[in-house]
C-alpha positions in Angstrom: 32.4 57.6 -62.7 33.9 60.8 -61.2 32.5 59.9 -57.8 34.3 56.5 -57.7 37.6 58.1 -58.7 37.2 60.7 -55.9 36.6 57.9 -53.4 39.6 56.0 -54.5 41.8 59.1 -54.2 40.5 59.8 -50.7 41.3 56.2 -49.6 44.8 56.4 -51.1 45.4 59.7 -49.2 44.0 58.4 -45.9 45.6 54.9 -46.1 48.9 56.0 -44.5 47.1 57.7 -41.6 44.9 54.6 -41.1 48.0 52.3 -41.1 49.6 54.6 -38.5 46.5 54.7 -36.2 45.6 51.0 -36.2 48.5 49.9 -33.9 47.6 52.8 -31.5 43.8 52.1 -31.5 43.9 48.3 -31.3 45.3 48.1 -27.7 42.7 50.7 -26.5 39.9 48.7 -28.1 41.2 45.5 -26.5 41.4 47.2 -23.0 37.8 48.5 -23.5 36.6 45.0 -24.5 38.2 43.5 -21.4 36.6 46.1 -19.1 33.2 45.6 -20.6 33.5 41.8 -20.3 34.5 42.1 -16.6 31.5 44.4 -15.9 29.1 42.2 -17.8 30.6 38.8 -16.7 28.2 38.1 -13.7 25.3 38.9 -16.0 26.6 36.7 -18.8 27.5 33.9 -16.3 24.0 34.0 -14.8 22.4 34.0 -18.3 24.4 30.9 -19.2 23.3 29.1 -16.0 19.7 29.9 -16.5 19.9 28.8 -20.1 21.2 25.5 -19.0 18.5 25.1 -16.4 15.9 26.0 -19.1 17.1 23.1 -21.2 17.0 20.6 -18.3 13.5 21.6 -17.2 12.2 21.5 -20.8 13.1 17.8 -20.8 10.7 17.0 -17.9 7.9 15.7 -20.1 4.3 16.6 -21.1 2.9 16.5 -17.6 5.1 19.5 -16.6 4.7 23.1 -17.8 7.7 25.3 -17.5 7.8 29.1 -17.0 11.0 31.1 -17.1 11.7 34.6 -15.7 8.3 35.6 -14.3 7.6 38.9 -12.5 5.0 38.2 -9.9 3.2 41.1 -8.1 4.1 41.2 -4.4 2.6 42.8 -1.2 5.0 45.7 -1.4 3.4 47.0 -4.6 6.4 45.8 -6.7 7.3 42.5 -8.2 9.2 39.4 -7.3 11.4 38.0 -10.0 11.2 34.2 -10.3 13.8 32.4 -12.3 11.8 29.3 -13.1 8.4 27.9 -12.2 7.2 24.4 -13.0 3.6 23.4 -12.7 2.4 19.8 -12.7 -0.2 17.5 -11.1 2.5 16.7 -8.5 2.9 20.3 -7.3 4.3 23.7 -8.2 8.1 24.1 -8.1 9.7 27.5 -7.6 13.3 27.3 -8.6 16.0 29.9 -7.8 19.3 29.4 -9.8 22.7 30.4 -8.6 25.6 30.0 -11.0 28.2 30.2 -8.3 31.5 28.4 -7.8 33.7 27.6 -4.8 32.6 26.5 -1.4 29.0 27.5 -0.4 28.7 27.6 3.4 25.6 28.4 5.3 22.6 27.2 7.4 18.9 27.6 6.8 18.4 30.2 9.5 21.5 32.3 8.6 20.6 35.6 6.9 23.7 35.4 4.8 25.7 32.6 3.3 29.4 32.6 2.4 31.1 31.9 -0.9 34.7 30.9 -0.5 37.1 30.8 -3.5 40.6 30.1 -2.1 41.3 33.0 0.3 38.5 35.2 -1.1 35.3 35.2 0.9 32.0 37.0 -0.1 28.6 37.1 1.6 25.4 36.7 -0.2 21.8 36.8 0.9 20.5 33.4 2.0 18.8 32.0 -1.2 16.3 30.0 0.9 15.0 33.2 2.4 15.0 34.8 -1.0 13.0 32.0 -2.6 10.7 31.9 0.4 9.6 35.5 -0.5 9.1 34.3 -4.1 6.9 31.4 -2.9 4.8 33.7 -0.8 4.3 36.1 -3.6 3.3 33.3 -6.0 1.0 31.7 -3.4 -0.8 35.0 -2.9 -1.0 35.8 -6.6 -2.5 32.3 -7.4 -4.9 32.5 -4.4 -3.6 29.2 -3.1 -4.6 28.3 0.4 -2.7 25.0 0.4 0.9 26.1 0.5 2.1 22.5 0.8 1.8 21.9 -2.9 4.4 24.6 -3.7 8.0 23.4 -3.4 11.1 25.6 -3.1 14.3 24.5 -4.9 17.7 26.2 -4.9 19.9 25.0 -7.7 23.7 25.7 -7.9 26.1 25.0 -10.7 28.3 21.9 -10.7 31.3 24.2 -9.8 29.8 24.9 -6.4 30.7 22.7 -3.4 27.8 22.8 -1.0 28.7 22.8 2.7 25.3 23.4 4.2 23.7 22.5 7.5 20.1 22.0 8.8 18.4 22.6 5.5 14.7 21.5 5.8 12.3 24.0 4.2 13.9 23.8 0.7 15.9 21.5 -1.5 19.4 22.8 -2.3 20.9 20.9 -5.1 23.0 21.1 -8.3 21.6 21.9 -11.8 22.0 18.3 -13.0 19.8 17.0 -10.2 16.8 19.1 -11.1 14.9 16.5 -13.2 15.4 13.8 -10.5 14.3 16.0 -7.6 11.2 17.4 -9.4 10.2 13.9 -10.4 10.6 12.6 -6.8 7.0 13.7 -6.2 5.0 10.7 -7.4 1.6 11.6 -5.9 -1.0 13.7 -7.6 -1.7 16.8 -5.4 -3.4 19.1 -7.9 -6.5 18.2 -9.8 -6.9 19.0 -13.5 -9.3 21.9 -13.0 -7.0 23.6 -10.4 -3.9 23.0 -12.5 -5.5 24.7 -15.5 -6.5 27.7 -13.3 -2.9 28.0 -12.1 -1.5 27.8 -15.6 -4.0 30.4 -16.8 -2.8 32.8 -14.1 0.9 32.2 -14.9 0.2 32.6 -18.7 -0.8 36.2 -17.9 2.7 36.8 -16.6 4.6 35.1 -19.4 6.2 37.8 -21.6 8.2 36.7 -24.7 8.7 40.1 -26.4 12.3 41.2 -25.6 11.4 44.9 -25.4 8.5 44.3 -23.0 10.7 42.0 -20.9 13.4 44.7 -20.7 10.8 47.2 -19.5 9.5 44.8 -16.9 13.0 44.3 -15.6 13.6 48.0 -15.4 10.4 48.5 -13.4 11.4 45.6 -11.1 14.8 47.2 -10.4 13.2 50.6 -9.7 10.7 49.0 -7.4 13.5 47.4 -5.4 15.5 50.6 -5.2 12.4 52.5 -4.0 11.6 49.8 -1.3 15.3 49.9 -0.1 15.2 53.7 0.1 11.9 53.6 2.0 13.2 50.9 4.4 16.3 52.9 5.1 14.3 56.1 5.8 12.0 54.1 8.1 15.0 52.6 9.9 16.6 56.0 10.3 13.3 57.4 11.7 13.0 54.5 14.2 16.6 54.9 15.3 16.1 58.6 16.0 13.2 57.6 18.2 15.4 54.9 19.8 13.1 52.1 18.7 13.9 48.8 16.9 13.0 49.0 13.1 12.1 45.3 13.2 9.8 44.9 16.2 9.4 48.4 17.7 11.0 47.6 21.0 13.4 49.9 22.8 17.0 49.9 21.6 19.7 49.6 24.2 23.5 50.3 23.9 25.6 47.2 24.2 29.3 46.4 24.0 30.7 43.6 22.0 33.8 42.1 20.5 33.9 44.7 17.7 32.9 47.8 19.7 29.7 49.5 20.9 26.5 48.9 19.1 22.7 49.2 19.4 20.8 46.1 20.2 17.1 45.3 20.6 15.8 45.1 24.2 13.7 42.1 23.1 16.8 40.0 22.4 17.0 37.0 21.8 13.4 37.1 20.4 14.5 39.9 18.1 18.2 40.0 17.0 18.3 43.4 15.4 21.7 45.2 15.8 23.2 48.3 14.4 26.8 49.4 14.7 27.3 52.9 16.2 28.8 55.5 14.0 32.1 56.7 15.3 32.2 60.5 15.1 35.6 62.1 14.5 36.7 64.5 17.2 38.0 67.8 15.7 
């Protein structure tokens, strides 16, 4: 009884202080919430897009088996993260999702594509190239000699307006077209025994435990960071020896519209370039 009385007295004493602090704390909490939302927005937006694609693919029917968020071992000793993989007698579909909006401009052989929203322009890595790496990692992991049964699909949200040219090696579509495009393949290309083998291999990669999935993602990010660091070190070493990091040919100094740069002597076969660093004169 005495304990309850003590708590009541404490609350009565502190209530004026709490009433005074609430108007001061509330705006700070609101600002903190807005900052956190802005930082996490791309991740939240991507998760919403992938969740929608999950629902669409799960409606394909009993002939199709759907895998989400797989980490496939690659030749670099790390992993390739595949958004969605669909297996069926009609082929294996590797799907990369992009929950982007605005104009999407690019060509199949451009290293980077452009996202345009009003006057804002941002480059992003060509998703066809990105998914090609995923397909190759999957092909090697599954020990599949016939690469023609694996199909690359890039799916954008309905908010994206696709302005693309010369796209041949992959299907670039919107989310709502996924079921239609996957079911466009009417001919059986994979027999029952082979399909069971493929599913057995992919089942090994399927992780449903959230904690284990988080650890996989962390290892994946660390692997990417390590490979980028290693690539940069190798590039720096090659540049010091005046050789092209891509093909090993001699680098030559060239002049262009935006100043002097290093270019590969094997151009146009190799199109590697690196802008020269302008050293300040003291």
